[in-house]
N, C-alpha and C positions, 0 to 999 in steps of 0.2 A: 667534319671529321668523325668517323665512326668511333663509338665508345663501347666499353665492355657492358655498360648499363643497357645498351640496345638489345643485348642478348640475355643478361642476367640481372634481375631486379632484386637487390638485397636491401632490406630496410631493417635497421636495428633500433629498438626503442629503449632508451635508458630509463632509470627509475622515475624520472620526472616527465615521461611521455614525450620525449623529444626524439626526432629522427636524426641520427648522425650519418655523415657521409665521408667521402674519400680522403685518403692521404694522411701521411704522418711524417713527411721527409725533412728536407734540408731548409734552413732559414733563407729568406730573401730580404736583402737590404735595398730599399729603393733609393737611388741616387738621382739628383737633379743636375749633376754636372755632365757635360757632353764630352767625356774623355774616351769613349769608344763608340764605334759606329753601330754595332748591333745592339739589340735590346737587352741582352743578358751576357754576363761573363761569370765564369766559375773561378773562385779564388780558393786556394788551399792553405795559404799561409799569409801572414800579415805583409810579408815582402811583396806578394803579388799585388797588394793594394797600392803600395808606393810605386811599384813598377808601372802601374797604370797612370800615375801622375798625382795621386792623392798625397797630401801631407799629413803630418800628425795633428795639425790643427783642424783638419776637416772632420765633420761629423761621421762621414762614411768610415774613415780610419778608426775613430773612437768607438763606433758601434761594432765594427767587425773585430776590433781588438777586444772588446768586452765579450764577444761570442767565443773568440779563440783563446781567451785567457783562462777559461774554466777547465776543470779536471773532473770528469772527462770533458771533451770538447767536440763540436761537430767536425767531421773530416773536411767538409766543404761548406762554403757560403756562396749563394748566388747573388750577384749584384744585378739589379734590374734598373735599366736606364729609363727615366721618365722624361718626356718631352716638355711637360709643363714646368715652369720655373716659379717658385713661391717667393713672396716678399715677406720676410720675417718681421713680425710686429708683436708688441706686448701692450697691455693696458695695466697701469699701476694706479691703485686708488689708496691714498693715505687715510688713516684714521687720525683725526686731529687730536694731538696730545701735547701737553706742555713739556718742555725740557727733555725731549726724546730724540734719539738718533734714528734717522731713516736711511737705510743703506741697501745698496744693490751691489752685487759682485758680478762684474762683466769680464769674461775671459780671465778669471782669477784675480782681478784687481777690484778693490772696493771703492765705491763712490758714494758719498753720504752728505746729509744735511741734518743739523741738529736744531730743533725748534727752540724758541725762547719761552719765557714764562707767560707770554700772552699769544700763544700760537694761533695762527690763522691758516686755513686751507691754502689760500693764495700764496702765502709765504713759503709753505712747505713745498708746494708744486714748483714755485719759482726757484727755490734753493736747490732742489734735486735737478731741475732742468739745467741750471747753471753748472752744477758739479759734473753732470754727465756730458754735456755738450763741450765742456772745456777739454775733454779728452776724446772727442769724436774721431780724430785722425788715428788714435791709438786702437780703439775698439770697433769703429765703423758704424756705431749706432747714433741716431739723432733723436733727441728728446723734445717733445712739444707739449706744453701745458695749455694750449689755446682753448680747450674745452672749459676750463675753469673748475672742473670737477675731478679730473684725473690726468695722468701723464701718459702720453703715447710714445713708445720707443719703436723706432723703425730702422731696419737695415736696408742696404741697397739690394736690388733684385738678385736673388740667388745666393746672397751672402748668408753666412750662419755665424752665430755667436752663442756662447754659453752665458746664461744669466741666472743668478740666484738672489732671492730676497732673503736677507738674514733673519727677519722676523715678520712672518706673514700676518701676524695679528695686528701689526701696525701699518703694514703696507701690503695690500692684497695684490696678487699678480694673476693675469690670465693671458695666455698666448692667443692672439687674435689673428694669426696668419690666415689669409683667404685660401680656399681650396683651388689649386691651379689646374684641376682636372685629373684627380687621382684615379677615379674609376676607369676613365678611358686609358690612362697609362698602364694600369694594372692589367686591363684586358689585352693590351698590346704585348705586354711582357709575357703574360700567360700563353698567348698565341705562339710566341717564339719558343718558350720553354715552360712546361707545366711541372717541372721537377722540383717544386718547392712546396712547403707546407706552412711554415710560420713566416708571416709578413712583419717587417719592421720599417717604420718611417721615422724621419729625422726632424720634421717641422710640425710638432704635434700640437696643433691648435684644435679647438672643438670642431671647427669646420673640416679639417683634414681627417681627424680621427673618426668623425661621424661618417664621412664619405667612404673611408677604407673599411670601417666596420660593416657598413651596409653591403659593400662589395664582397667582403669575406664571407658574410652570412649566406649569400646566394651562390658563391663559387666554392664553398666547402673547404676553405682554408682557415687557419688559425691566425689571428691578428694580435700581436702583443705590442703595446705602446706605453710609454711613460709620459704622464701628463703632470704639469706643474700648476694646474688650475687650483689656486689656494682655497677657493670656496669649498672644495671637497673636504678639506680638513677642518675648516673653521665655521662652517654653517651646517645646521641640521639638514638631513635629506627629506625636507618637507615637500608637500605637493607643489609649492611654488618655486622650488629650486630649479635653476636653469643650467647648472654646470654640466660638463660633459659626462661625469660619472652618473649623476642622477638621470640625465637624459637617456643614456644607453641602458641603464638598468631598467628604465621604464619600457624600453623597446624589447627587453627580454632576450638580448642577443646571447647565443651560446658559443660564438666563435671569436669573441673579442675579450681579451684579458687586459685590464688596465692596471698600471702601477703608478704610484704617486711618489714624486720627488720634488723638492723645492728647487732643484737645480736641473735644468734641461740637459746639462752636460754629464749627468750621472745616469749612465745607460743601464738602468736596473732591469728593464724588460729584456734587453739583449743578454745581459749577464745570466739572468734566470733561464732563458731559452738555451743559451750555450751550455749551461750546466745540466739541463733536463732532457733536451732533445736527443743526445747520444744514448740515453737509456732506452731499453726496449719498452714499447707501449705495454702497459699493464704491470710493469715492474716498479713503477716510480710514483712518487707524489711530488708536486711542485712546491710543497711547503717544507720548512725547516732545512733549506739549502743554504750553505755558506758560499758566498761568491767571491771571486778574485777581481780586484780592480773596481769595485763598486762601493761607494761610501754608504755607511749606515746613517740613519737619522733618528732623532728622538721625538716622541709625540706625547702629549698629555692624554689622560684617559678620555677627555671629551673629544679630542681630535681622533683618537683611535675609534671611538664609537661612530663618529661622523664618516670616517673612511669605510669602516666595516658595514655600515648601513647601506653603502653604495656598492659593496662587494669589490672594493679597491684593494689591491695588494700593496705591500710595503716591505721595506728591508730594515730590520730593527735588531738591536742587541737584547738578548734575554740571558740573564745570568752570565754576562760576559761573552756570550756566543752570538755572532751575527747570523741571523736566519731570515729567510723569506717567509712571509705570512700573507695569505693562507692558500695560495695557489688556486684561485677561482677565476671563472669568466664572469662577465657583468650580470648574467642571469642568476648567478649564485651557484651554478654547478661547478664541480671541480674540473680543472684542466685535464687531469689524467683520465677522467671518465670520458670526456669528449674524444681525447686522442686514442684511447683504447678502443672505443666503439668504431672510430674511423679505421683503425688497424684491422679489427675483426671483420668489418664489412669488406675491406679491400682483399684480405686473404680469402674470405669465403667466396667472393665473386670470382677471384682468380682460379680457385680450385674448381668451382662448378663450370666456369667457362672452359678450363682446361679439359675437363671430362667430356663436355659436349663437343669441343673442337677436335679432340683426339680419338673419338669413336671411329673405328675403321669403316663402319657402314652407317649406322644410326643408333640413337638411343630410342628404343621403342616406347610408344605411348601406352605403357602397361605399368602395373604396380612394381614389377621388377625394374623397369626403366626409372621410375621415380625413386626407387630405393638406391639406385646408383648415385643419384644426386644427394639423397639424404645421407648417404655414407660420407660424402664430402663435407656436409654441414656438421656431422658429428666429429669428423676429424679436425675441422677448424675450431670447434668449441673446445676440443681437448687441447689444441694449441693455446687457446685462450686461458685454460686452466694452468697449463705449464708455464705460460708467460706470467701468471700471477694476477691477471685481470679478472678472471672468473673464479668463483669459489668451487671447490670440488664437492662440497657438501652444503646444500643438496646438489647432486650431480645434474648437469644440464640435460635437458630432454629434447628430443626431436620427434615431431608428430607429422608425418606426411599424410596428405589427403588421398583417400583411395580414388583410383581412376574412375570408378563407378559413380563417385560423388562430384566429379569435376564439372565445372560449368561447360555446357555445350559450346559456347562461344570460345572459351579458352581452348577446348579440344580442337575446334575448327582452326583456330589460329596457332596451334601447336605450342601453346603456353602450358607448361607443366602444371599440374594441380598444386595448390599452395602447400609449401613445406613450412611448418611453424615450429619454432624452438623457443625454449625458455632457459634462462640461466640467471645466476645470481652474481652480481658484481662483488668482487672481493673487497673493494674499497681500501682504505688505509686508516691507521690510527694517527690522529694529530694531537689529541689531548688525552689525559687520563685523570681518573678520580680514585683516590685511595683513602680508605678509612680504616682505623684500627684502634686498639686499646692496649695499654701496657699496665702492668701492676707490679707491686713489690712482692 
């Protein structure tokens, strides 16, 4: 399929020497339920979700509800149907402590075991296994401590459940769901509809997050996921760390934004996207946003340091106000910078393509012809200033290459001489430092 980039090649480099590319539009929620025949469905309100057959217990309903509950909110959400069906699973590892309660909350109900004064790992594993399996018919999960070192919780194929560990310092948790083929499913969804920008997944293991992050990076989408891998909050981001946050940070991905919650049913990434995507690119920061329908969590200074060392976002209360912190992708860049550069490139490409395609005869290969394109670059940069993404001081500059200096091969191929521009990102203030003195 022909693409605008076949005619206009725009590349924008942010301050950290990264090239950003297309899109900034609607959120995509990937569903593994086969409730409609096509690959994509547009929903405009939560009733559209129930009309398709989803219930309020389904993660699709919960994720889209988090998107639609914000103010402002996205006007539409794209549901993308995946063919692959995941089998949800977790790995729980207890720290052996005497006279301590080990608890998990499954679908809102707590299941626990309390160790005695001579605690043993085998006793803790067996106690939790018994407590959880006694209610399997209620929550649908099966616990197995056959490893002797950890507990494995498994759902039936395609089933979903919310799980929260009440104290991850005593009982670590990792979502270990295998990747059911997310890259292939996303490619099929994109082939049917490319009208989405932010991807959201519902079975967020390291395997699935890693697969979608790699796909997003090469397909110029933004991926926002909430992980409950507790190693991210409780272990330093050392060279030997293998959690999903440390792994993705090491890959330097610019298009994946990770959020941390101890509850996989706390749709923090979706709430943040629902709050920020409706705002014009360049006008927003993804930090300091208060969300509706998303629970705040508290962290120790050490846990905060561990999360921030991995560029993981969180939702926390400061001075009684619940806010998102800090609006980053895993590489450390800010989401709003990535999104604004995407928007600027899209607008610039559209303007220049429009000029080329609308020419009644042709645009001549002369300095005057190049100036016609340079004019559109300047106009787009001014749009960027107006939007708030680019600073007006210093003013953006545009420097077209003279036709006389053009590469002969470019001229023979009718590729216009390079048009180079420079602009300064406006950025955003997230913190402040105030000093003063008073006297009598």
